[in-house]
C-alpha positions in Angstrom: -12.3 29.6 47.6 -12.7 25.9 46.8 -9.7 24.1 45.3 -10.6 21.2 43.0 -8.6 18.1 43.2 -6.6 17.6 40.0 -7.9 15.0 37.6 -4.6 14.5 35.6 -2.5 11.5 35.1 1.1 10.6 34.1 0.3 7.6 32.0 2.3 8.6 28.9 1.6 10.1 25.5 -2.0 9.9 24.3 -1.2 9.9 20.6 1.9 8.8 18.7 2.4 8.2 15.0 -1.0 8.6 13.4 -1.5 9.6 9.8 -3.6 12.4 8.4 -5.7 10.8 5.7 -6.9 13.9 3.8 -4.1 16.3 4.0 -1.2 13.9 4.2 1.9 15.2 2.3 5.1 13.3 3.2 8.6 14.0 2.3 10.1 11.2 0.2 11.7 8.5 2.3 9.6 9.2 5.4 7.6 6.1 6.3 4.8 5.6 8.7 6.7 3.6 11.3 5.8 2.0 14.6 7.1 3.8 17.7 9.1 2.7 20.7 6.3 3.9 23.0 5.7 2.2 26.4 4.5 -1.4 26.3 0.9 -2.4 26.7 -0.8 -2.2 30.1 -0.5 -5.3 32.2 -3.6 -7.5 32.2 -6.0 -6.4 35.0 -7.1 -8.8 37.8 -9.7 -11.5 37.0 -12.7 -9.7 38.4 -12.3 -7.1 35.6 -12.3 -9.7 32.8 -15.7 -9.7 30.9 -14.8 -12.5 28.5 -12.0 -15.0 28.1 -12.1 -17.6 25.3 -9.3 -20.0 24.3 -11.5 -22.4 22.2 -10.3 -25.4 24.0 -13.8 -26.9 23.9 -13.4 -27.3 20.2 -16.6 -25.4 19.4 -17.6 -21.8 18.9 -19.4 -20.4 22.0 -23.2 -20.5 21.7 -23.5 -16.7 22.3 -21.1 -15.8 19.5 -22.8 -14.8 16.3 -21.2 -15.8 13.0 -22.8 -13.4 10.6 -20.7 -13.8 7.4 -18.1 -16.1 6.0 -17.1 -19.5 7.3 -16.1 -19.9 11.0 -14.8 -23.0 12.7 -12.6 -24.2 15.5 -9.5 -26.2 14.5 -6.7 -27.3 16.7 -7.9 -25.1 19.5 -8.1 -22.0 17.4 -11.0 -20.0 15.9 -10.6 -19.9 12.1 -12.3 -17.3 10.0 -12.3 -17.8 6.2 -13.7 -15.4 3.6 -13.8 -14.9 -0.1 -13.7 -11.4 -1.6 -16.1 -10.3 1.1 -15.7 -10.4 4.9 -15.9 -13.2 7.3 -17.4 -11.6 10.4 -18.3 -12.8 13.9 -19.6 -10.8 16.8 -19.6 -11.4 20.6 -19.6 -9.6 23.9 -21.7 -6.7 25.2 -21.7 -2.9 24.9 -18.8 -1.5 27.0 -17.5 2.0 27.3 -14.0 1.4 28.5 -12.4 -2.0 27.6 -9.3 -3.7 26.2 -9.6 -6.4 23.6 -6.7 -8.9 23.4 -6.3 -11.7 20.8 -3.5 -13.8 19.3 -3.7 -13.9 15.5 -2.0 -15.7 12.6 -2.6 -15.1 8.9 -3.0 -18.5 7.3 -3.5 -17.1 3.9 -4.4 -13.9 2.2 -5.3 -12.9 -1.4 -2.6 -10.2 -1.3 -0.7 -7.9 1.0 -3.6 -5.5 1.1 -6.0 -8.0 2.7 -6.7 -7.6 6.3 -8.2 -8.7 9.6 -9.9 -6.5 12.1 -11.0 -6.3 15.7 -14.5 -4.9 15.8 -14.7 -2.4 18.6 -18.3 -1.2 18.3 -20.7 -3.0 15.9 -24.3 -4.1 15.8 -24.6 -7.7 17.0 -26.0 -8.7 13.6 -22.9 -7.4 11.9 -24.7 -4.7 10.0 -23.5 -1.1 9.4 -22.2 1.1 10.9 -19.3 -0.3 12.8 -15.9 0.8 14.1 -12.8 -1.4 13.8 -9.1 -1.7 14.3 -7.6 -3.3 11.2 -4.3 -5.0 10.4 -3.1 -5.8 6.9 -1.1 -8.8 5.8 1.4 -6.2 4.6 1.4 -4.4 8.0 4.7 -2.6 7.3 3.0 -0.5 4.6 2.1 3.1 5.6 -1.5 2.0 6.1 -0.8 -1.4 7.4 -2.5 -0.6 10.7 -5.7 1.4 10.8 -8.6 2.7 12.8 -11.5 2.6 10.3 -15.2 3.2 10.3 -17.8 1.6 8.1 -20.3 4.4 7.9 -24.1 4.3 7.8 -23.7 5.2 4.1 -21.8 1.9 3.7 -18.6 3.6 2.8 -15.1 3.5 4.5 -13.8 6.3 6.6 -10.1 5.7 7.6 -9.3 8.0 10.5 -5.8 6.9 11.4 -3.1 4.8 9.9 0.3 3.5 11.0 2.6 0.6 10.4 4.7 -2.1 12.0 8.5 -2.4 11.6 8.2 -5.6 9.6 5.2 -7.4 8.0 3.0 -9.6 10.1 2.5 -11.8 7.1 1.5 -15.4 6.3 2.4 -17.7 9.2 3.5 -15.0 11.6 1.8 -15.0 15.0 1.2 -11.7 16.7 -0.6 -10.5 19.9 -3.0 -7.7 19.2 -4.4 -5.4 21.9 -6.7 -2.4 21.4 -7.7 -0.3 24.4 -10.9 1.7 24.1 -11.7 4.6 26.4 -15.0 6.1 25.0 -13.8 7.7 21.7 -10.1 7.1 22.3 -8.6 3.9 20.9 -4.9 2.7 21.3 -3.3 0.0 19.1 -0.7 -2.3 20.6 1.0 -5.1 18.6 3.3 -7.5 20.4 3.5 -5.1 23.4 4.5 -2.1 21.3 2.2 0.9 21.1 1.5 1.7 17.4 -0.8 4.7 17.6 -3.8 6.3 19.3 -7.0 7.8 17.8 -9.5 10.1 19.4 -12.0 9.6 16.6 -13.8 6.3 17.5 -17.5 6.5 16.8 -19.4 4.8 19.6 -23.0 3.6 19.9 -25.3 2.7 22.8 -25.6 -1.0 21.9 -22.5 -1.9 19.8 -20.6 -5.1 20.7 -17.2 -6.5 19.8 -16.2 -9.0 17.1 -13.6 -10.2 14.5 -13.3 -9.9 10.7 -11.2 -11.7 8.1 -11.1 -9.9 4.7 -10.3 -12.0 1.6 -8.1 -14.2 3.9 -8.0 -17.1 6.3 -7.1 -16.0 9.8 -6.6 -18.0 13.0 -7.6 -16.3 16.3 -6.9 -17.5 19.8 -7.0 -16.3 23.5 -9.7 -13.7 23.0 -10.0 -11.6 26.2 -12.2 -8.6 27.0 -11.2 -6.7 30.1 -12.6 -3.6 31.8 -10.1 -0.7 32.0 -10.2 2.6 33.8 -11.4 5.8 32.0 -8.7 8.1 30.8 -8.2 11.3 32.8 -9.2 14.5 30.9 -5.6 15.6 30.7 -2.6 13.3 30.5 0.7 14.7 31.9 3.7 14.1 29.7 7.3 13.4 30.6 10.1 15.4 29.0 10.6 14.0 25.5 7.1 12.6 25.1 4.9 14.2 22.4 1.8 15.9 23.6 -1.6 16.3 21.9 -2.1 18.6 18.9 -4.6 21.4 19.1 -5.5 23.0 15.8 -5.7 26.8 16.6 -9.1 28.0 15.3 -9.1 24.8 13.3 -6.7 24.1 10.5 -6.5 27.9 9.9 -3.7 28.1 7.4 -5.7 26.1 4.7 -9.3 26.9 5.7 -11.0 30.0 7.1 -10.6 30.1 10.8 -13.3 29.1 13.3 -15.5 27.5 10.6 -16.7 24.0 10.1 -14.4 23.3 7.2 -11.5 24.3 9.5 -12.6 21.9 12.2 -13.2 19.0 9.7 -9.7 19.7 8.2 -8.1 19.6 11.7 -9.7 16.3 12.4 -8.6 14.8 9.1 -5.1 16.2 9.7 -4.9 13.9 12.7 -5.1 16.4 15.5 -6.5 15.4 18.8 -8.3 18.7 19.4 -9.4 21.8 17.4 -9.7 25.1 19.3 -12.7 27.4 19.0 -13.4 30.9 20.3 -16.9 31.6 21.6 -19.2 34.6 22.3 -22.9 34.9 23.0 -25.1 36.6 20.4 -27.5 39.3 21.3 -30.2 36.6 21.8 -27.9 34.5 24.0 -26.9 31.8 21.5 -23.2 30.7 21.8 -21.5 31.3 18.4 -18.0 30.6 17.2 -15.8 33.5 16.2 -12.5 34.9 17.4 -13.0 38.7 17.3 -15.5 40.8 19.2 -16.6 42.2 15.8 -17.5 40.4 12.6 -15.5 42.8 10.5 -12.3 40.9 9.9 -13.6 37.4 9.1 -17.0 38.0 7.4 -18.6 40.3 4.9 -20.4 42.2 7.6 -19.6 44.8 10.3 -20.6 45.2 13.9 -20.2 43.7 17.4 -20.9 40.0 17.8 -22.8 40.5 21.0 -25.0 43.2 19.4 -26.2 40.9 16.6 -28.8 38.2 16.7 -28.1 34.7 15.6 -30.1 35.2 12.4 -28.0 38.3 11.6 -24.8 36.5 12.3 -25.8 33.4 10.2 -26.6 35.6 7.3 -22.9 36.6 6.9 -20.3 35.0 4.7 -17.4 33.8 6.9 -15.4 32.1 4.1 -14.9 34.5 1.1 -12.3 36.6 2.9 -10.0 33.6 3.0 -10.7 32.2 -0.5 -13.5 32.2 -3.0 -13.6 28.4 -2.6 -15.2 28.9 0.8 -17.8 31.4 -0.3 -21.0 31.1 1.7 -19.4 29.4 4.8 -21.3 30.4 7.9 -20.4 31.4 11.4 -20.9 28.1 13.3 -23.1 27.8 16.4 -21.7 26.1 19.5 -24.4 23.5 19.1 -23.3 22.7 15.6 -19.7 22.2 16.8 -20.8 19.9 19.6 -22.9 17.8 17.2 -19.8 17.4 15.0 -17.6 16.4 18.0 -20.3 13.9 19.1 -20.3 12.3 15.7 -16.7 11.5 15.3 -14.9 14.9 15.1 -11.8 15.6 17.1 -12.1 16.8 20.6 -12.6 20.5 21.2 -10.8 23.2 23.2 -13.3 26.0 23.9 -12.0 29.4 24.5 -14.5 31.6 26.3 -13.9 35.1 25.2 -14.1 37.7 27.9 -15.9 37.4 31.3 -18.7 34.8 31.4 -21.1 34.9 34.4 -22.3 31.8 36.1 -25.7 31.8 34.3 -24.2 32.0 30.8 -21.5 29.5 31.6 -24.2 27.1 32.8 -26.0 27.5 29.5 -23.0 26.2 27.6 -22.3 23.4 30.1 -25.9 22.2 29.7 -25.3 22.1 26.0 -22.1 20.0 26.4 -23.9 17.5 28.7 -26.9 17.3 26.3 -24.5 16.5 23.4 -22.9 13.8 25.5 -19.4 15.1 24.9 -18.2 15.7 28.5 -15.1 13.6 27.8 -14.2 15.4 24.6 -14.0 19.0 25.8 -11.4 21.3 27.5 -12.4 24.8 28.3 -10.0 27.7 28.6 -10.0 31.5 29.0 -7.8 34.4 29.7 -10.4 35.6 32.1 -9.9 34.5 35.7 -13.5 35.2 36.3 -14.6 32.8 33.6 -12.2 30.1 34.7 -13.5 30.3 38.2 -17.1 30.3 37.1 -16.5 27.3 34.8 -14.8 25.4 37.6 -17.7 26.1 39.9 -20.4 25.2 37.4 -18.7 22.1 36.0 -16.3 20.7 38.6 -16.0 17.4 36.6 -14.9 19.1 33.3 -11.3 20.3 32.7 -10.6 24.0 32.3 -7.3 25.8 31.6 -6.2 29.3 32.3 -4.6 31.2 29.4 -1.5 33.1 30.4 1.7 34.7 29.1 4.0 32.4 31.1 4.2 30.2 34.2 5.7 31.1 37.6 4.9 30.2 41.2 2.3 33.0 41.6 0.5 31.9 38.5 0.4 28.3 39.6 -0.9 29.4 43.0 -3.7 31.4 41.5 -4.6 28.7 39.0 -5.0 26.3 41.9 -7.2 28.8 43.7 -9.4 29.2 40.7 -9.9 25.5 40.3 -8.0 25.2 37.0 -6.7 21.9 35.6 -4.2 23.4 33.3 -2.1 26.5 32.6 -1.9 27.4 28.9 0.9 29.9 28.4 2.4 31.5 25.3 5.9 30.5 26.5 7.4 28.1 29.0 10.6 26.6 30.3 11.5 23.1 31.4 11.5 24.4 35.0 8.1 26.1 34.8 6.6 23.0 33.1 7.9 20.8 35.8 6.6 23.2 38.5 3.1 23.1 36.9 3.2 19.3 36.6 4.3 19.0 40.3 1.2 21.0 41.2 -0.9 18.6 39.1 -1.6 21.1 36.3 -1.4 20.4 32.6 0.4 22.7 30.2 -0.8 23.5 26.7 1.4 26.1 24.9 0.0 28.6 22.3 0.5 29.3 19.3 3.6 27.6 18.0 4.1 26.9 14.2 7.6 25.8 13.6 9.7 22.7 14.1 12.2 24.4 16.4 9.5 25.4 18.9 7.9 21.9 18.6 11.2 20.2 19.4 11.9 22.5 22.4 8.4 22.2 23.9 8.5 18.4 23.5 11.8 18.2 25.3 10.1 20.1 28.2 7.3 17.6 28.3 4.4 20.0 27.5 1.0 18.2 27.4 -0.2 19.9 24.3 0.8 22.3 21.5 -1.7 24.8 20.1 -0.8 25.5 16.4 -2.0 27.0 13.2 -0.4 24.0 11.4 -1.9 20.8 12.9 -1.2 19.0 9.7 2.5 19.9 9.7 2.8 19.2 13.5 1.3 15.7 13.0 3.9 15.0 10.4 6.7 16.3 12.6 5.5 14.1 15.5 5.4 11.1 13.2 9.0 11.6 12.3 10.0 12.4 15.9 8.4 9.2 17.2 10.0 6.9 14.7 12.6 4.7 16.3 15.1 4.6 14.8 14.6 7.3 12.1 14.6 5.9 8.6 15.2 8.7 6.2 16.5 7.5 2.8 18.9 9.5 0.8 17.3 10.9 -2.3 18.4 9.6 -5.6 21.1 11.7 -7.3 19.3 13.7 -10.0 20.5 13.7 -13.6 23.1 16.3 -14.5 21.1 19.5 -15.0 21.5 21.7 -18.0 23.0 25.2 -17.2 20.7 27.2 -15.0 17.9 24.5 -15.1 15.3 25.2 -12.4 13.2 22.3 -11.2 10.2 22.0 -8.8 9.7 18.7 -7.1 6.3 17.5 -5.9 5.9 15.3 -2.7 2.9 13.1 -2.6 1.5 10.6 -0.1 3.1 7.2 -0.4 0.0 5.1 0.3 -2.8 7.0 2.0 -6.0 7.8 0.2 -9.0 9.8 1.3 -11.8 7.6 2.7 -14.9 6.6 0.8 -14.9 6.8 -3.0 -13.0 10.1 -3.2 -9.6 9.7 -4.8 -6.9 12.0 -6.1 -3.4 11.2 -7.5 -0.6 12.7 -9.5 -0.2 11.2 -12.9 3.5 11.1 -12.4 6.1 11.8 -9.7 8.7 13.3 -12.1 10.4 16.6 -11.3 8.6 19.4 -13.0 11.3 21.3 -14.9 11.0 25.0 -15.5 13.9 24.7 -17.9 16.4 27.5 -18.3 15.4 31.0 -17.2 15.7 33.6 -19.9 16.2 37.3 -19.6 13.2 39.4 -20.6 13.2 43.1 -19.9 14.4 43.5 -16.3 13.6 39.9 -15.2 14.5 36.3 -15.7 11.5 34.4 -16.9 10.9 30.6 -16.8 7.8 28.6 -17.4 6.6 25.1 -17.1 3.5 22.9 -16.5 2.5 21.2 -13.3 2.0 17.4 -13.6 -1.6 16.4 -14.1 -3.7 15.5 -11.0 -6.6 13.2 -11.5 -9.6 13.5 -9.2 -12.7 11.3 -8.9 -15.6 11.8 -6.5 -18.4 9.2 -6.9 -19.8 9.4 -3.3 -23.5 9.6 -3.1 -24.1 9.9 0.6 -22.4 11.6 2.3 -21.2 13.9 -0.4 -19.4 17.2 0.3 -17.4 19.9 -1.3 -13.6 19.6 -1.5 -10.6 21.8 -2.2 -7.2 21.0 -3.5 -4.6 23.7 -2.8 -0.9 24.1 -3.0 2.0 26.1 -1.5 5.6 26.1 -2.6 8.7 26.3 -0.4 11.6 28.7 -1.1 13.8 27.8 -4.0 17.3 26.7 -2.8 20.6 25.8 -4.3 24.3 25.6 -3.3 24.6 29.2 -4.6 21.7 30.7 -2.6 18.0 30.9 -2.5 14.9 33.0 -3.3 11.4 33.0 -2.1 8.6 31.1 -3.8 6.6 34.4 -4.1 8.5 34.6 -7.5 6.4 31.6 -8.7 2.8 31.9 -9.9 0.4 29.6 -11.7 -2.7 29.5 -13.8 -4.8 26.5 -12.9 -6.8 24.8 -15.7 -9.0 21.7 -16.2 -7.9 19.5 -19.1 -10.9 17.2 -18.3 -14.0 18.1 -16.5 -15.6 16.0 -13.7 -15.9 15.6 -10.0 -17.7 19.0 -9.8 -14.2 20.5 -10.2 -13.7 24.3 -10.8 -10.2 25.6 -11.5 -8.8 28.1 -9.0 -8.0 31.7 -9.7 -4.6 32.5 -11.3 -1.8 33.5 -8.9 0.5 36.1 -10.3 4.3 35.6 -9.8 5.6 38.2 -7.4 2.2 39.7 -6.7 0.6 39.2 -3.3 3.1 36.6 -2.2 2.8 34.3 -5.3 2.8 30.6 -4.3 4.6 31.3 -1.0 1.0 31.5 0.2 -1.5 28.7 0.1 -3.6 29.0 -3.2 -6.5 27.0 -4.5 -5.6 24.8 -7.5 -9.1 23.3 -8.0 -12.2 23.0 -5.9 -15.7 21.5 -5.9 -17.9 24.1 -4.2 -21.1 22.1 -4.5 -21.9 19.4 -1.9 -24.0 17.5 -4.4 -23.2 14.1 -6.0 -20.4 14.6 -8.5 -20.9 11.8 -10.9 -18.3 9.3 -12.2 -16.3 11.4 -14.5 -12.6 12.0 -13.5 -11.4 15.6 -13.5 -7.8 16.2 -14.7 -6.3 19.5 -13.4 -3.0 21.0 -14.3 -1.4 24.4 -14.0 0.8 26.6 -16.1 3.8 27.7 -14.0 5.4 31.1 -14.3 8.6 32.2 -12.6 9.9 35.8 -12.6 13.1 36.9 -10.9 15.2 40.1 -11.0 18.2 39.9 -13.3 20.6 40.1 -10.3 19.7 36.6 -9.1 22.8 34.4 -8.5 23.1 31.7 -11.1 22.5 28.1 -9.9 20.3 25.1 -10.1 17.4 25.8 -7.8 14.7 23.4 -6.4 11.5 23.9 -4.5 8.8 21.5 -3.1 5.2 22.0 -3.8 3.0 20.8 -0.9 -0.5 19.8 -2.1 -3.3 19.7 0.4 -6.7 18.1 -0.1 -9.5 19.2 2.2 -12.6 17.0 1.8 
């Protein structure tokens, strides 16, 4: 049996402190903060430097292309000046793995929201689309540091946001460094790692550049350096956060193993989404977990006994929610296309035993899509793991197990695996696997206690049904020092008053021209519960939420849903299944359709995720703003202990 040499590395955490743009719900007082991650990589030797410019000549280099705004060299520094638009200059050549270093100073800016950017992949003429790393004048804001795309549709797509500990404002000099490894980008500011993204969109001919937006910025000591490609799996040290893998996508808010679930996972800030794969009767790889279609579609029968046409005719979304009616079973090719065009990386679980011929079919598809650096295969089947390692020795593969011990490690090495992916682990077993050069991705963990324990062990990845919640937990974990503000003391409640508090994002907004916001952040009071028959009854109205969707291309459906936590007080608690709602539109627009009523106490009430409003159409929505509210209904048995109870409603937007 051939043993493959491990292609792992111990270079530290791949991703720390990014922000989920579309499903970002943060507890009050939790800020996007820079982390105390390792300092930036030392500058490589001179023979790896592509470009080094200090502007000591007093002129802009001839091969630099000033495409917008005013550019000049003053006092040995490049100065970019813009009005309301951008000042943009491009330079360099197309590179796959590079670091861009530059010293910057904001000389002036229209306001704290104005920004500068390092262009990471842009047409030489400065046209769309381009990929950038942006820094705001108010860099301590939650979105003060960003990875952003200007799309081919000339709209913004913010993939990741973070912040610095204090503002890099007017007159403050800072050293910026962005490392780019294919689709992975890492921000460093003054030697401190801010965040990492795995969602860079790369092109075959894009170059580098600089932007000043509604500001005057000084740039100096611009250096482009070649850096090594990242290994497929980065081994963590105990206490370092690993990568997030959305199990079957973001499967608590979207139907599992569907494109909406994968898009939701990407937007939640996960590095990977996990899929399950079978071959159809006509040998087309399709994405579904079970061996039959019965549980997750409106059909019946074995996946392997149905043709692609038969499988694609099924509805794979209605079982989860009517908002996802008509969702199809994805093909593997559809998933790879999404990954290639800016989606998160993908963990592919091969279900059952795959022979060499069928495995080769999927590897050929991976290579044709150009996503070799964005996949990790895995399987419970030793046969499949061995065949994948044989067919694709340069692609990483993990063996799914129940645990880790010496015999499992020995067998994994013999099969040619790069990782062991168990359901449980210990610090000792993780260390044993790492000593053997094997990564460790643990499945499927959904609570903070497990996340903290696994992080302390130094696992390399956590597979979870809650990638959005795990991203938020990692953001808080990686803050140094933690900055959690004490909540304001609420006004003295009336006897038996019951309130529900709504947490909203502090500064993040969905990309493009899709916006949503609460009309107020006040506590929603359900007043005093009154006895009615054999129950206490309380009612209230959820604060209005305004939604506008004026995107023309791309346009898409969207869903806004909510789930309430348990109600708690000093006297006790009760489950949020006692709370229900009736969504309603007080103003139509944005293609919005109100969700179905949720009955208090029936079917779990609002203890389960429920659709508040959705736009099932992917057509242009127009300019009208929808206003959605909900009538709240609380019903409790008369024996409930008296007290002032509070709950938090978590609102999630999937666009």
